[in-house]
N, C-alpha and C positions, 0 to 999 in steps of 0.2 A: 275666182273672186279676190279682190285686193283686202290685205290686211295690213294695220300698222302695227310694228312692234316697237313700243315705247320702252327704251332702256333705262333703268333707274339703278344708280349705284348706291348701296347702303353705306359705303365708306369711300373715301377718295385719298390717295397719297398725297404727299407735299407738292407734287407736280399736276395735280388735279385728275390723275389716272384713277380708273376703277380698281378696286381691291381684287386680286386674284387673276389680273388680266394683263398681258404684256401687249405692247403695240403690235407685235408679229401675230398675235392670237386675232386681232382684229382683221389684219391683212389676210390671213387665211380664210377668215369667215366672209370677208367681203369677195374674195376670189371665188369661193364655193357659191355664193348666191349669184353673183355674176355668170359663172360658167353654167349654173344650172338654168339660166334664162328667166329667173323669176323675179329679179330686182327691178322695181318700178323707180325707186329714189331711196336716198339714205344720206344722213348728215349727222355728223358728231356736233355737239354744241360747244361754244367757247366757253371758258372757266366761269363758274357760278359768280365770283365777283363783278362779272361784266354785265350781268341781268339787272333789268329794271321792270318795275311792275307799274302797271297803269290801272286805275280805278275810277268809274266814274259814278259820281252820286246821282239820286233820283232827280235832283235838280240840274244836272248836266254838267256839274263841276268836276273838272278832271284833278287828281292826285296822282302824282309821279313819285315813286321812291326808289331807292337804290335797293337791288336785289330781290329776291322772291320773298314770299310770306315766310315769316320766321317759324312757323309750325312743320314746316317740311324736314322730315329726317331723312328722306332720299332724295337724291340729285338726278334730275332728268338730264342724262348725258348725250342722248341722240335717238335717232329713230331709223329704221327701216320700213319701207313700204314693199310688201312683197305680192306678187300676183300667183296665186296658188289654187289648186282645185277646191280646197275646202279647209275648216277650221283644224282637223286633225293634221294636216300637211303643215299649217301655220304653226301650230303647237310644236311639231317636230323641229322646225327651222328655229323657233324660239329656244327650245331646248339645247341647240347646238350653238347658240350665241354665246360668245365669251362675257355679255354682261348679265347672265343668268347665273354665274358663278359666285360663291361666297356669299356675301350679304346682299348681292346685287338682284335684279328682277326684271323681267321682261313681261309688259303688259300687252296682251294681244287683242286687238279690236278691229272689227269688220270696217271698212271704209263705207260710207253710206253712198247709195247709189240713187240720187234723185231723179235720174233719167229713165229708170226702170218702171 
């Protein structure tokens, strides 16, 4: 079953890096999921200042604003999609993810299979 791991940083440093995670930590984790044969996809997102938000009113009017909504205290930094046997295995991999350290978190969600 496929699960998405949404990686949220509670705090970022001046370079946009997640608190408590060095680039080497991510390289090791990437290598581990690849070698385990469970990686479907994964990407790191560009710096938060590059974000743009689009909203559409009930009348169909589009509003575009720079950045994400201001209420956000966590920064979505990236994601992995893993193909593992069950939720317990997905949670184990989430706990190993560098993004789960410090003030960060990893949200694990199953990928919907509409063909089933």
